[in-house]
N, C-alpha and C positions, 0 to 999 in steps of 0.2 A: 436484151437488156443484159448489163455487165453491172460485175461489184468490183470495181476500181481498191485496191489495197494501197496505202502508200502511208512510209515512214514520214512524220510530222514532225517528229523530235526526238535528240535519241540523247543518250549519256552514258557516258564512263561506257566498258567494253561493249560492243553491242558486233554483231554478225555484216549489217552493213549499215549505213548511215542515211538520216535523215534526207529526202527527195529519192530515195528506192521506191521504186513503184512496178506491184504487179497485177492481173488481172484473174478474176476468177468468172468462166462463162455457165450458163448450162451444158455444154461439153468438154469442160478439161479449163487448164489456167494455161496463161502466158507468163515469161518475167521468176523471179526469186524475190525474197528478199531475206535471203541467207538458210533456207531451208530450216531443219530440225524442228523441234518441238515449237519453236514460235509462228513459225510458216503453219505448222498444221495446225494450229490453235488460230491464229488470222483467217485461215482457210474454211475452219471450218466455221466460223462466226458468219463470214461471207458468205455462205453460201446458206446461210438463214437469210438473208436478204435477198436470196433473188429471185424476181418477181414480184419487189415492193419496191412502187418508186418513188423517188426523192428520195431516199431514207440515208441517213449519213451519220454515223456511231464511232466516236473516240475511245479508243482503248490503250489505256497505261498501263505496262506491262513490263514489271519486274523481270530480268533472266538470272533470276536464282536457281534455287532446290527444289522450286514447285513449280517450275518446267525442265527439270533433268536437265539444265547447262550452266555453265562455270563462267560463261561469261562477266557476271557481277555487272552489267550498265542495265539499262533499262530502254524502253522505246515507247513513245507515245505515238498511235495506229491510226489512221482515220480509214474506215470503212465507209464508201459511198455508191449508190449505186448510179448508173451511165446510164441515158438512153441518148442518143445522135454523138455530137462530137462536142469536144469541148472546146472552151474558148479559141479565140486563132489571132488575140492581139495581145500572145505572150504572155499574159500572166493570168491565172486564176484563183480568183479571191472568193471566200466563200464562208459561212459560218459550218461549224464542224460537230452540231447537231440538227435533227428533224425539225420540220417546221417549218413556216410563212418564214421568207428571208427578210428577216428587218433591216435596218436602216443602217449600212457601213459604218462602223464608228471612225472618228474621226482622226485616232491614232492608226488607224486601216489604212483609209485612204489617203493621209498624208505618207507614211512609209510607201505605199501603189507608185503611188506619183514620183517617188524619189527615187523611186528602182526602176522606173521608164525614163527619167532623165538618164541615170547615169549617175546619180548623184551616192543612190547607194547600190550596194550589189547583188544583182539578180539570184539573191537565195531563199531557199522554202522557212516560211517563219510562221512560226504559230503567235497570234496577240491577239488578246482580248476576243477570247474564242473565236478568231475567224483565222482560215489558213493560207496564207500566200502563196502560191505556190509557180516560180517561172516552169515555164512549159517544155521551151527549148534552151536547153541548156549550150552554153556558149561553144563550139567546137575548136579546135585549136587548127592551124592553118597546119598542114604539111605536103613538104614539094621533093617529093621522092622522082631523084632523075635516075635513068635507068626501067629496061622494062625485061629487062632478064631473068634467066631462071629464077635471080634473090630478087629480084624488084615485083616479079609474079606472086611469088610468094608472100611477099610482105604485104600490099594487096589486099590478098583474099585474107590476111590474118587481119585486118584492120577493121574488115567487116563488122558494124555493129558499136562498135567505138568511136570516142566524141573528136574524131576526127574530119578537116576539110580536107579532101586528098585531092592534093592535082598533081598529076602524072606525065612524068615530062622524056620525049626520048628524040631521036633526028628523024623518024621515019615512019608511015605509018605503019607499016609490015615489021618493024620492030612489037609490036603490041600486041597482046592475042585478039584474035577475030571481035570475040563480046567483052567490051568493058564494062566492068560490075561497076552496079549503079552509084554505090558510095563513092565513085573516083571518077576526075574529070580529066580524057585524056588532052595535052597539048605538047603537037607533033614543034618541037623547033628544029631547026639545021643546026643552029647553033647553042644550045642550054645554055649556057653560058649569059647571052643575053636575054635567055627569058627571066633571070634571079631578079632585075631590077623590077618584074611587074606582083613580085612576091610582098604579101603584105608586109611590114617591119618587125609583128611580134612572128613568125614564118619558122618554124624548123624543117629544116633541110637535109633531107637524107639521100650520099651522093655515093653513087652504085653501077655508073655506068660501064659498057663495056671497054671502054679505053683509058685509060691512065694520065693521057693527057686533056681527054676532055675532064676527067675529074679533079685535075688542078687547074682546069681553067671555068668550072663551078665554083671551087673551094674559094676561090681568089676575088669572085667576081663577090660571095655572100661575104667573104670576109674583110672587103670591100666599103660594106651599108650594113644600113640599123639589121640583126635579124634577133632569130631568139635562139635556135640553137642547131647547129651543126656539125651532123656526122658524118664518118667517109668511111666505107668499107674496106680493108686491106691488112695489112700486118706490121708489128712493130718496123720493121723496112720499111714500109712505105709507107710510115707515118714521119719517119726519121730523114727520107727523101724527100716526101712534099715540105715537109718545114724548114728543109732546108732550104730550097724552092720559092718558098716562099716569102722566105725573110730577104732571100737576093733579089726579089722585085718588091722588095718596099711594103710588103703587109705583113701585117700579126696572127702569126697564124697559131695564137695559144689557147685561143676559144675552137679550135679544129679536132672536135674526139674520136678517135682514129687507134684502133679497131672498135666497128661497132658490134653488138650483140654479146653472148655469154659465147667463148671458145667451149668450154668446157660442154655446151650442148653439142659440139660436132658441128660438120661443115656440108652439111644438106642444105638447099637452100630452105628448107621448111624452119629447120633447128634453128638458123640464121635467124629466118623472120621472128620466131618465137623467142629472141634475145633480145634484138632488133625493138620489139612494139611494148615488151616487157620494161624496157627502157624506156619508150615513148609516155608507156601512163605510168611510171615512177615520175619522170620530167613534167607531167601534168599535173599529177597528184600533187609536189611538191608548189609549184606555181599558185597551187591555189590554196593551200596553207599559208604560204605567203600573205592573198590576197585579205584571206581571213583573219590572221594578225593583225592587219594593216588596215582592214577597216573597222 
């Protein structure tokens, strides 16, 4: 048995937002809700519930002087003992207090139905004494072209992050012997032709061994619908590609080059860290816009 800690709701400045999850087990814990006094208090409360079946408890915690934290916000945290697997239909709806499970309120049923149909965004919601939680956050489709040193560092750095990674190069022997579980390998003799198979909202990161391949891939991406296009290189490479793309009748305005944070250095892992930081900011910006329009 384990205790699951879920931030059900947050307001103001908090270390982590609603939907953040961590687990407390007999032998330790995994995940984090932001550390500090908040996490210490939540974990201590969770340990008191270990061994008690079917227990749920909602804590309302202000993050102020009483916790020695200066965030100034507040969180509502659900503690729940868990035995076995969680529901596998994509959403987990349950009351936030212990005891026999009552009939699901009409407003909760309606909200759950609208989330499943796509009429409402799949976001965690505390409603009429129930918590509706999407169990699988939608991942951003990410197509990475190139399995060289930077490509490998980038794929490794993406482990555990909400990206659905498709990793493309021209031959199997360009990839490492073992492909990480969070990435799907695609061998394509002409990677530019593979672009048409990407989702319309995919993020494309281009860093192959060949400028000619890079140019062909960028041209293919810019000639269709896409979410974001990043190209490894320099200001000189960007200027050259911009001119050639315009000469071929393609608008290069949405091509971002160079990628990463040059202040971090030129080592493959330093480049990868900068690129991943950009990807996370891009994803968070998209999530924020979706929340504003909801």
